[in-house]
C-alpha positions, -999 to +999 in steps of 0.1 A: -261-753+401-272-762+366-262-746+333-258-709+340-239-683+321-226-648+326-249-627+304-227-596+305-199-578+323-208-542+332-176-522+329-166-497+356-176-465+339-164-444+369-127-450+363-116-440+328-081-440+314-068-411+293-075-432+262-112-433+273-113-470+282-131-481+314-109-498+340-121-532+352-155-547+357-182-533+379-204-564+380-212-598+365-249-606+356-259-643+356-291-650+337-317-677+341-309-676+378-343-681+395-328-710+414-300-687+427-324-665+446-311-677+480-275-668+472-261-651+503-223-650+498-199-642+470-162-635+467-132-637+443-098-652+448-067-635+436-047-651+408-014-644+424-019-645+461-052-664+465-064-636+488-101-634+491-121-602+483-158-602+494-184-594+468-221-585+469-246-610+455-280-594+445-307-617+432-335-601+412-366-623+412-384-603+385-356-605+360-344-639+372-308-627+374-280-627+400-257-597+400-223-601+416-205-568+423-177-553+443-181-524+467-143-521+468-140-508+432-135-523+398-125-559+394-096-565+371-102-597+350-065-607+349-064-606+388-094-630+393-085-667+397-120-678+408-154-664+418-172-683+445-209-678+454-238-697+468-263-704+496-244-708+529-271-732+541-262-758+514-230-748+496-194-749+508-185-713+517-150-708+501-149-672+511 
């Protein structure tokens, strides 16, 4: 896939603790991702159970980014073992 990086983690601002801190991560944004425009699957594996949770992969051709997000709520960083994503026509689908 080349040298990609997660540009930022967008915190889940919908869920806030009494101390005012956001709970979990709403989405990951990968930059310089023009070559990831055909991404059609994404998921994460649990650190403790290896259970798979499907994610949504949204490429943005204008910004040349790929945003990976969860419709099931905030992702907890300590629970994530791996995040898998790719183009199902050429990559191994590990979801």
